[in-house]
VMD Tcl script that draws the C-alpha trace (Angstrom):
set ca {
  {0.02 -0.05 -0.02}
  {1.25 3.29 -0.89}
  {1.91 6.44 1.54}
  {-0.83 8.01 -0.37}
  {-3.33 5.45 0.27}
  {-2.47 4.87 3.83}
  {-2.43 8.91 4.74}
  {-6.62 8.69 2.21}
  {-7.62 6.13 4.72}
  {-6.42 7.96 7.99}
  {-8.38 11.16 6.39}
  {-11.28 9.06 6.12}
  {-10.85 7.24 9.70}
  {-10.57 10.58 11.07}
  {-13.99 12.06 8.63}
  {-15.77 9.39 9.99}
  {-14.80 9.94 13.89}
  {-15.41 13.45 13.21}
  {-19.41 12.59 11.75}
  {-19.82 10.17 14.84}
  {-18.62 13.01 17.37}
  {-20.86 15.72 15.42}
  {-23.96 13.17 15.82}
  {-23.21 12.24 19.34}
  {-23.13 16.17 20.43}
  {-26.38 16.73 18.24}
  {-28.00 13.87 20.12}
  {-26.98 15.25 23.31}
  {-27.55 18.99 23.21}
  {-31.18 18.92 22.01}
  {-33.43 20.72 24.69}
  {-35.64 18.30 26.44}
  {-39.15 17.95 24.56}
  {-38.13 20.78 21.82}
  {-36.28 21.25 18.61}
  {-33.72 24.23 20.44}
  {-30.16 22.90 20.74}
  {-27.86 23.92 23.69}
  {-24.33 24.37 24.19}
  {-22.60 21.55 25.94}
  {-22.35 23.95 29.07}
  {-25.93 25.10 29.50}
  {-28.15 22.87 31.67}
  {-31.47 21.55 30.15}
  {-34.95 21.95 31.61}
  {-34.27 18.30 33.28}
  {-31.46 19.91 35.29}
  {-31.90 23.05 36.14}
  {-34.25 21.70 39.14}
  {-31.57 20.14 40.34}
  {-28.95 22.47 40.26}
  {-31.50 24.98 42.03}
  {-31.69 22.58 44.78}
  {-27.93 21.90 45.10}
  {-27.14 23.47 48.43}
  {-30.60 22.11 49.62}
  {-29.43 18.68 49.01}
  {-26.04 19.08 49.71}
  {-27.34 20.53 53.55}
  {-29.20 17.33 53.78}
  {-26.18 14.85 53.50}
  {-26.35 14.45 49.33}
  {-23.38 16.06 47.05}
  {-24.64 15.87 43.41}
  {-21.86 15.38 40.55}
  {-20.07 18.60 39.67}
  {-22.10 19.74 36.82}
  {-25.02 20.40 38.94}
  {-22.87 22.92 41.20}
  {-23.97 26.65 40.89}
  {-20.27 27.19 40.93}
  {-19.51 24.61 38.11}
  {-17.12 25.81 35.06}
  {-16.96 22.59 32.37}
  {-13.78 20.48 32.60}
  {-13.17 21.20 29.16}
  {-12.55 24.45 29.25}
  {-9.35 24.17 30.57}
  {-8.45 21.04 29.07}
  {-7.59 19.86 25.72}
  {-10.33 17.26 25.58}
  {-13.85 18.05 23.77}
  {-16.88 17.93 25.98}
  {-17.98 14.32 25.24}
  {-14.96 12.77 26.70}
  {-15.74 14.61 30.04}
  {-17.62 13.32 32.85}
  {-19.36 16.22 33.08}
  {-20.31 16.71 29.77}
  {-23.33 14.14 30.34}
  {-26.90 14.80 30.67}
  {-29.47 13.46 32.63}
  {-31.82 10.95 30.86}
  {-34.93 11.62 33.20}
  {-36.17 14.82 34.79}
  {-36.95 12.71 38.24}
  {-33.72 11.01 38.79}
  {-30.62 11.87 39.82}
  {-27.05 10.25 41.19}
  {-25.50 11.64 44.48}
  {-22.77 10.78 46.95}
  {-24.02 10.20 50.51}
  {-21.40 12.71 52.58}
  {-21.62 10.54 55.71}
  {-20.08 7.48 54.06}
  {-18.83 8.12 50.44}
  {-21.70 5.99 48.93}
  {-22.81 6.52 45.62}
  {-27.39 6.85 45.92}
  {-29.82 7.93 43.86}
  {-31.95 10.44 44.37}
  {-36.20 10.48 42.92}
  {-38.28 13.38 43.24}
  {-41.81 12.26 43.65}
  {-44.83 14.62 42.74}
  {-47.39 13.36 45.24}
  {-50.34 14.76 44.04}
  {-49.80 13.03 40.96}
  {-48.59 9.92 42.51}
  {-50.31 9.85 45.88}
  {-49.26 5.86 46.65}
  {-45.94 5.67 45.55}
  {-43.58 6.96 48.82}
  {-46.30 4.83 51.08}
  {-45.64 1.89 49.38}
  {-42.05 1.86 48.90}
  {-41.43 2.90 52.32}
  {-43.83 -0.12 53.36}
  {-41.47 -2.74 51.49}
  {-38.49 -0.83 53.44}
  {-40.12 -1.22 56.95}
  {-38.04 -2.89 59.51}
  {-40.67 -5.86 59.54}
  {-40.00 -6.53 55.87}
  {-36.87 -5.03 54.45}
  {-34.48 -8.26 55.96}
  {-36.75 -10.80 54.25}
  {-34.97 -12.50 51.74}
  {-37.75 -12.59 49.49}
  {-38.14 -9.02 49.26}
  {-36.94 -7.51 46.00}
  {-38.22 -4.23 46.49}
  {-35.87 -1.35 46.22}
  {-34.73 0.08 49.56}
  {-35.72 3.64 50.69}
  {-33.07 5.00 53.03}
  {-34.60 8.36 53.30}
  {-37.58 10.53 52.22}
  {-37.59 14.41 53.00}
  {-39.30 17.88 51.25}
  {-37.57 20.34 50.18}
  {-38.03 24.22 51.28}
  {-39.72 25.55 48.37}
  {-41.33 22.07 47.05}
  {-44.70 22.11 47.93}
  {-45.88 18.67 47.35}
  {-42.31 17.24 45.76}
  {-40.35 15.13 48.12}
  {-37.18 13.39 47.33}
  {-36.69 9.61 48.30}
  {-33.14 8.10 48.80}
  {-32.20 4.97 47.02}
  {-29.20 2.78 46.29}
  {-27.75 3.07 42.85}
  {-28.67 0.51 40.79}
  {-28.14 -0.94 37.44}
  {-30.37 -2.54 34.28}
  {-31.33 -5.88 35.31}
  {-29.13 -7.29 31.92}
  {-26.52 -5.26 32.45}
  {-23.19 -6.16 32.15}
  {-24.20 -9.55 30.12}
  {-24.98 -12.79 31.45}
  {-21.93 -15.17 30.97}
  {-23.74 -18.38 31.82}
  {-27.56 -19.78 31.63}
  {-27.12 -20.71 35.32}
  {-26.77 -16.59 35.81}
  {-29.82 -16.50 33.95}
  {-31.74 -18.71 36.12}
  {-31.07 -17.31 38.97}
  {-31.70 -13.64 37.73}
  {-35.10 -15.11 36.77}
  {-35.63 -16.91 40.06}
  {-35.14 -13.55 41.79}
  {-37.35 -11.79 39.58}
  {-40.28 -14.42 40.27}
  {-39.75 -14.64 43.97}
  {-39.93 -11.23 44.21}
  {-43.22 -10.51 42.16}
  {-44.59 -13.23 44.13}
  {-43.37 -11.58 47.49}
  {-45.16 -7.99 46.08}
  {-48.28 -10.05 45.27}
  {-48.46 -11.91 48.58}
  {-48.56 -8.27 50.44}
  {-51.61 -7.59 48.11}
  {-49.83 -5.15 46.12}
  {-50.07 -4.76 42.49}
  {-46.89 -3.18 40.79}
  {-48.44 -2.66 37.88}
  {-45.50 -1.64 35.58}
  {-43.01 -4.31 36.24}
  {-41.89 -4.16 32.56}
  {-37.93 -4.70 31.68}
  {-37.00 -0.46 32.10}
  {-38.18 -1.23 36.16}
  {-35.96 -4.19 36.66}
  {-32.85 -3.49 38.33}
  {-29.59 -5.17 40.09}
  {-27.46 -4.32 43.01}
  {-24.27 -3.35 41.22}
  {-21.73 -2.80 44.28}
  {-20.31 -6.09 44.21}
  {-20.21 -6.70 40.63}
  {-18.39 -3.44 39.99}
  {-16.02 -2.63 42.77}
  {-14.95 0.82 41.86}
  {-18.63 1.38 40.87}
  {-19.11 2.90 37.23}
  {-20.22 6.24 35.73}
  {-24.25 6.54 36.24}
  {-24.89 8.43 32.86}
  {-21.99 6.22 30.92}
  {-22.03 2.83 33.06}
  {-19.66 1.13 30.79}
  {-16.67 3.66 31.96}
  {-15.19 4.47 35.31}
  {-16.98 7.42 36.96}
  {-13.80 9.83 35.93}
  {-14.06 8.71 32.37}
  {-10.42 6.89 32.74}
  {-11.55 4.01 31.05}
  {-13.91 1.13 31.22}
  {-15.29 -0.13 34.46}
  {-14.23 -3.01 35.93}
  {-16.80 -5.92 36.81}
  {-17.03 -9.35 37.97}
  {-19.42 -12.17 36.58}
  {-22.39 -12.85 38.32}
  {-20.60 -16.51 39.16}
  {-18.07 -14.62 40.82}
  {-20.03 -11.90 42.98}
  {-23.87 -12.74 42.50}
  {-26.26 -9.56 42.87}
  {-29.59 -9.16 44.42}
  {-32.24 -8.00 41.64}
  {-34.97 -5.15 42.85}
  {-38.04 -4.08 41.26}
  {-38.18 -0.19 41.29}
  {-40.99 2.94 40.42}
  {-44.15 2.32 42.56}
  {-45.71 5.24 40.81}
  {-48.65 3.69 39.83}
  {-48.92 0.36 42.43}
  {-51.56 -0.11 44.22}
  {-52.09 -1.81 47.60}
  {-55.30 -3.48 48.47}
  {-56.85 -5.10 51.54}
  {-56.88 -8.52 52.26}
  {-60.37 -8.99 51.55}
  {-60.00 -7.53 47.97}
  {-59.59 -10.64 46.18}
  {-60.67 -9.28 43.04}
  {-59.65 -5.67 42.90}
  {-60.65 -3.54 39.77}
  {-58.39 -0.54 38.09}
  {-58.93 1.06 35.19}
  {-55.97 0.60 32.60}
  {-52.75 2.58 33.34}
  {-50.26 2.48 31.19}
  {-47.02 1.39 31.83}
  {-44.03 1.40 29.96}
  {-44.87 -1.97 27.96}
  {-47.71 -0.70 25.57}
  {-48.48 -4.33 24.43}
  {-50.68 -5.50 27.19}
  {-53.41 -7.08 25.82}
  {-56.54 -6.05 28.10}
  {-55.56 -2.67 27.68}
  {-55.86 -2.33 24.01}
  {-59.39 -1.78 22.87}
  {-60.64 -1.32 26.11}
  {-60.63 0.97 28.96}
  {-62.52 -1.26 31.32}
  {-61.34 -1.95 34.84}
  {-59.46 -4.93 34.78}
  {-57.83 -6.97 37.56}
  {-54.09 -5.27 37.92}
  {-52.73 -8.62 39.25}
  {-52.62 -11.12 35.61}
  {-51.59 -7.85 34.09}
  {-48.37 -7.95 36.72}
  {-47.95 -11.34 34.98}
  {-47.85 -10.29 31.81}
  {-45.51 -7.40 32.41}
  {-42.92 -9.98 33.61}
  {-43.49 -12.65 31.42}
  {-43.34 -9.92 28.48}
  {-39.76 -8.68 29.80}
  {-38.38 -12.33 29.65}
  {-39.64 -13.07 26.42}
  {-37.73 -9.81 25.11}
  {-34.97 -10.08 27.45}
  {-33.78 -13.68 27.38}
  {-35.84 -15.66 24.84}
  {-36.27 -13.42 22.09}
  {-31.98 -12.28 22.03}
  {-30.68 -14.77 23.95}
  {-29.67 -18.61 22.93}
  {-29.87 -21.36 25.50}
  {-33.53 -20.31 27.16}
  {-35.93 -22.01 24.91}
  {-36.97 -24.11 28.43}
  {-38.61 -21.00 29.72}
  {-40.81 -20.51 26.47}
  {-43.88 -22.65 27.51}
  {-43.91 -20.99 31.01}
  {-43.55 -17.38 29.32}
  {-46.03 -18.37 26.93}
  {-48.55 -18.91 29.62}
  {-47.73 -15.84 31.37}
  {-48.40 -13.76 28.24}
  {-51.60 -15.30 27.10}
  {-54.05 -12.52 25.71}
  {-56.92 -13.60 27.96}
  {-56.05 -12.71 31.79}
  {-58.40 -15.17 33.30}
  {-55.72 -18.20 31.86}
  {-52.19 -16.56 33.36}
  {-51.07 -18.17 36.02}
  {-50.84 -16.60 39.20}
  {-47.27 -15.82 40.73}
  {-47.90 -18.65 42.90}
  {-48.24 -21.20 40.22}
  {-45.44 -19.10 38.19}
  {-42.76 -19.81 40.86}
  {-44.13 -23.50 41.42}
  {-43.53 -24.47 37.83}
  {-40.57 -22.44 37.54}
  {-38.63 -24.25 40.39}
  {-39.43 -27.81 38.63}
  {-38.14 -26.43 35.61}
  {-34.86 -25.79 37.12}
  {-34.39 -29.01 38.52}
  {-34.82 -30.74 35.20}
  {-31.72 -28.51 33.71}
  {-28.42 -30.39 34.01}
  {-24.93 -28.64 35.60}
  {-23.57 -28.90 32.07}
  {-26.47 -26.54 30.62}
  {-26.43 -24.64 33.60}
  {-22.59 -23.63 33.00}
  {-23.25 -23.30 29.54}
  {-22.57 -19.84 28.14}
  {-25.42 -17.18 26.89}
  {-25.02 -16.24 23.40}
  {-26.61 -13.26 22.52}
  {-28.13 -13.71 19.06}
  {-26.87 -10.84 17.14}
  {-23.16 -11.36 18.19}
  {-20.22 -10.98 15.54}
  {-18.00 -13.81 15.20}
  {-14.87 -12.28 16.94}
  {-17.12 -11.29 19.63}
  {-18.53 -14.95 19.89}
  {-14.76 -16.26 19.93}
  {-13.45 -13.42 22.38}
  {-16.15 -14.36 25.14}
  {-16.29 -18.12 24.56}
  {-12.23 -18.44 25.18}
  {-12.67 -16.26 28.40}
  {-15.68 -18.25 29.60}
  {-14.12 -21.52 29.36}
  {-11.15 -20.52 31.09}
  {-13.45 -19.47 34.17}
  {-15.72 -22.18 33.65}
  {-12.83 -24.91 34.11}
  {-11.85 -23.12 37.20}
  {-15.13 -22.69 39.06}
  {-16.17 -26.15 38.36}
  {-12.13 -27.76 39.78}
  {-13.24 -25.17 43.17}
  {-16.95 -26.29 43.11}
  {-18.32 -22.90 42.74}
  {-22.23 -23.87 42.14}
  {-23.63 -23.72 38.56}
  {-26.50 -21.48 39.87}
  {-25.11 -18.50 41.67}
  {-26.13 -18.93 45.55}
  {-28.22 -15.61 46.49}
  {-26.52 -13.09 48.15}
  {-27.32 -12.92 52.08}
}
mol new
graphics top color blue
foreach p $ca { graphics top sphere $p radius 0.5 }
foreach p [lrange $ca 0 end-1] q [lrange $ca 1 end] { graphics top cylinder $p $q radius 0.2 }
display resetview
């Protein structure tokens, strides 16, 4: 290859990189809900509220990232980096949620502001599952609430403090056994919620999370969670077999709690994140929300396991029953838990230690992941590590 060819290819690669950077920048600086664009150092409408309450939150013991300090000076102003390469260049994806550091111990937490006029039951239900009586029970997979407080000028707004969590499918599952333990915990958790006469009403995949504190010993950046908090490189993490996580349900914004005597409660449909609920499609008639919860969790597993990964076909009959069009034909969570336990007891150790293969893996990724998987697998078998990770205590 001539030097001219090499130069031309370098120029092409640089142009491609510049185009990607420009596209990324344009995507990130749009003003939420408008067609107007902001410069990277301007906060959008989702962020301004948090900056306005920075000092109040600090006085309560919670420190927001530098971007939300009233005295913030963008770090790229005094460096050679582009703003997209800087930790403080990232915007919030959701208006009501932000990460913070708890000043007393340095732990990372999540803050959520809740308008109690719009969501009058969320705080009470979340605190109920975080009560001393229920919080320590292993089957309880409702996100812990550490504190609830109002701000001086927020009227009906309160802030709840929770652990910093991560999407339940991230990082990738290494083995079938890891996926089995994830699903077992989710079924156990929804069963627990229903046993306490609460219908979640939005337990779709976006509201299923995991505790990353053991998986990611040095944490990660909450807005770019493949990177370290300081953007210095990729965030180190273990597999779920090495450091088994606990899985959680979040967001009780449209949940309802019933009296034990209400054996067939009826609610007017409220659309959650999953828009495929059959009983909501052509009717606004009140219906029992508990079978809808079964649909939500079944549909999440269909999308995140059966449709996208190889090796979870054994879940297909159960999931198919959970997402039946007729709510009356769906199993209860009592039945789901019992059936899944029977399914798992029929899986061999070889199957459980098999690698989870994403259906869209390319050849290079498949070779790389298979090689590292087998190295870990041999070590786990030698040391007698269970094929289904033991749940955290």
